[in-house]
C-alpha positions, 0 to 999 in steps of 0.5 A, a space after each residue: 500500500 502506498 501513501 495514497 492508499 493505493 496498491 503497489 504491485 511488482 510483476 515480471 514482464 516481457 517488455 525488455 529488449 529481448 522480449 523474453 518472459 521475465 526479462 524485465 519487471 514493472 512496478 505499478 503505483 495505484 491511486 496517485 493524485 494528480 498533484 503528486 503524479 508529475 512530481 513522482 514521475 519526473 523524479 523516478 522515470 529516469 531510473 527506469 526503462 519505460 514509464 507510463 501514466 495510465 495508458 500513456 507512455 511518457 518515457 519510451 525505451 531509451 528515451 527521455 521523459 516527455 514532461 509535457 505529456 506527463 503533466 497532461 496525462 497526470 492532470 487528465 484524472 484525479 487518481 492515476 496509475 503509474 507504471 515503471 518498467 525496469 530491465 
């Protein structure tokens, strides 16, 4: 449970460069308020392979964080789901 009373989920994924099952993992934060969403995403995204706010990819693989897209996605909802993928 995170500070916003949402679930924190760690799961194996196949989204890394090899696309092999278990070659990467995701950390999902649920119920993140819009006001905190941008802060958390901008602080953390650089440490991950990809980052999403809801279904919107705000940091593509080997890319940089799109701050404008992050703000738009975070402000699109009062409660957000953040998904960070690591390899």
